[in-house]
N, C-alpha and C positions, 0 to 999 in steps of 0.2 A: 760621198759625192754629193758640194754643192756648187759646181758650177750653173755659173746661167740658174740659181733660184731664187726668185721674188723673198727681199724681208721689209716691214715698212716695221721703223724703231722710232719708238716719240723721246723726244726729249735731248734730243743728238744734237745741241750746236755746237754744246759741249756736254766733258768731263767721260762719266759712265757710257754711255747714248755718238757721242762723239769715237770714240776709242772704239768701242762696237761695229759702229757703221766701218769704221777704216780695216780692218782689222773682216770684215764680214764680204768689202770691198776686193782684200788683196784674198782672198777663200772662195772667188768666184762668181757669187751673188751679187744678183741686181738687188740694187738699195733703192729703197725711199724712206725720206727721214723726216719727222715732223717737230720746230720748237716753236717757239713766238717770235723771233729775230729770224727776219728772211735776211743779212746780211752777213751773221752770221752760219747760217744752213747754206746760202752759196756759197761757202769761201771750201766746206764741204766738199759740196758735189765741184764743186772744184778740183783738192784730193784728190779723189774718186779720181775722175774725170785725167784727171793727170799719170793717173797708178795706171789708165788704160782699164779700169774700174768704167759702169753703166749705174747714175746714182738720179734719183728726181725729189729735189725739196718742196716742201705744204708748209706754209705757214699760218700756224692756230695758234689754240689753244686745246687740253684734253680739258678742263673741266666746260666743255660744249661740245656736245653729243653731235650736232650735225658738221661739227668740222671734226670731228671720227669717222663719223662715216662714209665725210669726199671723200678727206684719206685714205681709208681703206678702198673707194669705190675707185677712185685713183688709177691711185697704185698699180690692181687688177686690171687695170685697163690699158694701162701706156707697160707694166713690165711681163701681167700676167699672171696665172695661177698663182698666191699667197704660201711659201713654202710655212715662211715661220710671220710671229707677231710679237714684237714687245714692248714692252708698257715696261717708260723706263723713267718718265719727267714726274717729278716730282722736286720734295722743296722742305726742311726745315723748317726748325724756328724751336731757339730758347730762350724755354721763359716755363715757371716753377708752376704745373699745371692748373693750380687753380683760382690761377691771375690772369689765366690766356682768354680774352674776352670771345662772347659766343662768337660773331660775325673770325675771330680768328686760327677757332679749333673749328667752324665749321668749313672755311674754306684749304685749311689742310686737307681732309677728309676733301673736299670735292676735287683736287688737286691729283692726290699722291692713292690714294683708294676710289672713290667711282671714277675718274682717270682715266685707270687702267684699264676698270673694267670697260667704261665709255671705247678701247680702240682697241679690242678684245673680243665685246660683243659682234658690231657688223663683220667680223672675219669668219669670227666661226663655222658659220649656217655654212661656206662652202666651205672650207675646210673636212665637218662635217658628214657632205654631199659624196666627197670626194674618197675621204678615206682616208686622210694623213693629214697634219700640217705640226707647226710645235707653236707651241703659247708659251710664253715666258715673261714672263712679273722679274722688274726689280729690288728686290724689298731690301732684306740689312738685315746683320745681327745686329743689330733695338728691337729688329721683332720676339726674338728672344729672350730679351731685358730690356724693363721699363723704367731705362734710363735718366734721374732723376734730369731734370731741364727738358729734359729730350721727353716726356711722360706722352705727350699726342704726333711725335715724329713716331717713338716707339710705339702708338696704338693703329697707324697707315700702317705701318709696315708689317704688327701682325694681322690686322686685315688682312692685308693680298697671300702671306702666306698663308696663313688657312685655306683659305678660298684656291691657291692652288694645291694645296693636300687634296682639299677634295674632287674640283677641277679633273686632278691628277685621275682619281678613283677612275670617275665618272664618264670621260671620254677614251682613255683606255683600250677599253674594248672598241672604240669608233676611228680607231690608225691616230689620233690622235695626242700627241705630247702635251707637256703640263709642268712646268720648271717658272720652280723662284732660287732665282738669282738671290745672293747675300754677303753683298762690301760690307769687309771690317773698314780697314780707310783709303779714303782716296784722294789726288794731290787731284782738285780739282776748284768750282767756285763756289763747292755744297757749301761751306763752314763763311766765306765772304757773304751770298747770299742770308743762310741762316742769323749771320749774326747783322745784317741791314733793317731786317725785317725784325730780331727783334732787340733792339736797342741795340 
């Protein structure tokens, strides 16, 4: 029963994050969402509230550890102790791996991989102390395959996958579950963003 259990979701202004936020609200959860686009976050909150749900929005970027810490802190302050945190924010870039600039490679790791840790880390201590909680990371089917032109994206998703597997064993005895999610294909802005970033 997920009724009135709070969840914090990053990358929730569109795509998988938005769909997850709405699905969690339908299940009766209190939903806290974070993304860079405040106008789109407002639309999601409006949709959830129109269904009779409870939601709050936080504008910020997952590559900013301080913003992620504030997001988690504000969520627990306004909605109560977190039941779950879903590190979902991320993007793709479609280029030959050898042609990626240093900045392009570092940026995708900062968002996709470090961004996941930035939001999970501040949520975990209280979950461990309470002896319950659920950490989720949106990895990808490409965590298993180094797809041509998507080497950098695949690598960030493999990092999430391996950290998630390790954390699953590390935290099980403390009552905290860890799941990695591996989508195959989505109807979202993902490929539009990849095209824009890839030129």
